N, C-alpha and C positions, 0 to 999 in steps of 0.2 A: 260866794261859797260859805257855807257855815261851817267852822271846825272848832272844837272844844274838846279838852281832855277832861272827862268826867270821872270823879271817883266811883269805883266799884260798886259802892252801896248804892248809888243814884241811877247807875248806868240804864236799868230797865226801864225805869219812870221817863228817862228822857227819850230812850227808844220809843215808847209808847206815845209820848207827846209829839216826837218829831214825825212819826207816822201819820197821825192826825194832821197836822200842820203843814207837810209838805208832800201830803198824798203818797208816801212811800210804797213802792210795789214791789221791792226785792231787798233783802238784807244780806250783807256781805260780811264775814268775819274770818280773821287769820285763823289757820289751822293748829297755832302753836299750844303751848302749855295752858291747860284750862279752858281750851275751846270747847271742849266736849260739854262741860257743865254750862257754859254759857249759851251753847246752841240748845240744850235742853230747856234752860231757863227761857229763852227767847221764843221757841217752839210753844211752849205752855202758855205764854203769854200772848203770843200773837200767830195761832195756828193757821190763820188764813193768809200768811204771807210766806213766798219762798223763801228760802235760806240758803246760802252757799257759803263754802269755805274756801279759802284761797291760801294756798302756799306763800307762808309770810318769811321763808328764808331771806335772809339779807335786807329785809325791809328797815330795820334799825340804821344801817349804814347808809342805805338811799335816803331815808328820811333826813339823816344828819346832813348830807351833801344838799337836799333840795333846802333845808332850814336855812344853810348858809347861802345860798343864791338868793333865797327871799328875804335875807336879814343880813346883809354882809357885814362883817365885823367892824367896829369902830374902835377908835382911840388905839390904846395899845394893843388891841386884840389883832387888828389888821397887820400887825407885824409878824405874827404867828400863823403858819399853815394852818388852814381851818380842819385838815386832817389829824391835826394834834389837839384840837379843842372840842370840848362838849358844848353844846348850846346851853345857854345860860337859864333855859326854862324848860318845861317839859315840851316834847316834840311828837308826842304819840299822835296827834291830829295828822300830822304828815305821813305817818305810818297808814292810818286810815286812807288817806288819799291814794297811797300806792296800791293799798289792797283794792280799792274800787277801781283803779286803773287797770289792774291785771285781771279783774273780773270783767271788765268792759272788752278787754282783749280776749276774753274767752278762757282764762287760766282757772275758772272756779269750777268747783264741783257742788252741783245742786245736792241738796238733801231735804 
């Protein structure tokens, strides 16, 4: 699985590259703040691809839990409950995985 946290200024170029490299057939985004502008930009750049928005409520919390499952705390961090810790690196890539899972379960809205 390819996961990456891309800066806002680079995302559209990255999406276009991945569409070609990985034969993407559908694009999924969260429905949170700023999603309308992102959807508009993606539709303009890639009008041939279906785009779906997915409810992103509580995805940050789910992503944080998933991060700690895949990256158990080490050293002194293992002494603290993970519910009291923030991952030491960006974990938006885990949010994207959760959005994709929700879409595949049928939670998405096509647009």
